[in-house]
N, C-alpha and C positions, 0 to 999 in steps of 0.2 A: 448413571453408571457407578458413581461413588457409593450410592446406597447399597449396592449389591457387592461391594468389596472390590470392584474392578476399577482401577485408577484410570483417569483420563490421560491420554498422551497427546502429543502435538497433533497427530492426525485426527483424533476424535474432536479435539477443539476446533480444528480447521473446518471440519464438516459442519459442526454446529454454528460456527461463525458465518460460514457461507450461507447456510439456511437463514440465519438471522438477517443478513444483508438482503437476500433475495425476497424475504417476506416483508421488507419495508421497515425493519427494526435495526438499523445499523448501530444505534447507540448500544444495543445489547451485545453486538459483536465487539465493540470497543471495551465494554465491561469484561467480556471474556478475555480479551487481550491483557487487560490489567490483572486479571486473576492468574493468567499464565505467567506473567512477570513475577507476581508474588510467589508462585510455586517454583520459580527458577527454571521454567521450561525454556530451553533455547529455541528461538524462532529461526526458521530458515527463510529463504527469499519468498517462497510461496505464502508463508504465514504473514510476512511483512506486507506483501501485496494485498492480501485479503484485508488486513487491518487498514492499510492505506485507503482502500476503497471505502471501507466503513467510516473511517475518520473524515474523509472528504465529504461524505454524505451527511454525517451527523454533526461533526464539530467544526468543519470548514477546512479550507485549504491550508491555513497557517498551522493547524494542529497536524495535518498530514505532512507538511514540510518538516516540522519538528521530528516527527517519527522517521521520515526519510533520512534526516541527518543522523538520528540515533542509530538507525540501521547500519549506516556506513561506519560510524564510530565504533560499533560493536563488531565490525569485521564481516558483515554480510554484504556481498557485492550485489548491487542492483542489476537486474537483467532488463531486456527490452520491454517486458511487461511493466516493470516498475517505472521505467521512464515514460511509457505511454500513460500510465495512471497520473503521474505528476504533471506531464505536459497537458493532459486533458483537464485536470483540475485547475491549473493556472489559466488556460485559455477560457474555460467556462466562467472564470472570475475576472476576466478582463486584464489579466496580468501577462500580456503577450511577450513583453521583453524578457521576463523571467523564464517563460517557456522557451524562448530562443536560447537563453543561457543553458538551460537543461539540455536542449538539443545539441549545443556545442559541447557540453560536458560528455555527452554520449560518445562523440567522436574522439575526444581526448582519451576516454576509457576504452576505446576500441570496440564499442558496442554499436553495431551498424543499425541505423534507423530502418524501420520497415514501413509498409504502406500506412499503418495507423499513425505513426509519427508524422509522416509527410503530409497526410491529409489534414491533420491539425495545423501543421506548419503552413500549408498553402491556404487553408480556409481562413486563417486569421490574418493573412497578408493583405 
């Protein structure tokens, strides 16, 4: 897109990041996220969720948790999808207590858990 003089925006980056994740190249999605930050593109919750999935797959749960904290610090409110991603990553990595804390944090923030949250919750119990 850039070669033709058409600039990339948040949505075009998101589409490309999603394709990279689904094609088994999450590290490329992370690279695109870094490029977006360099260009000063403000991420929304959908963008953060896409990057959280990519980071969880390529860089691990600790990098995803850092991004999750960054997201909150920059004023983007996590939604139920965000919480599902974090809970899933934590459970897959045997960090069940932290997953419970995230589930509790959802309640504090007024974000009602859905079936995905609860299935992780009961599966790890």
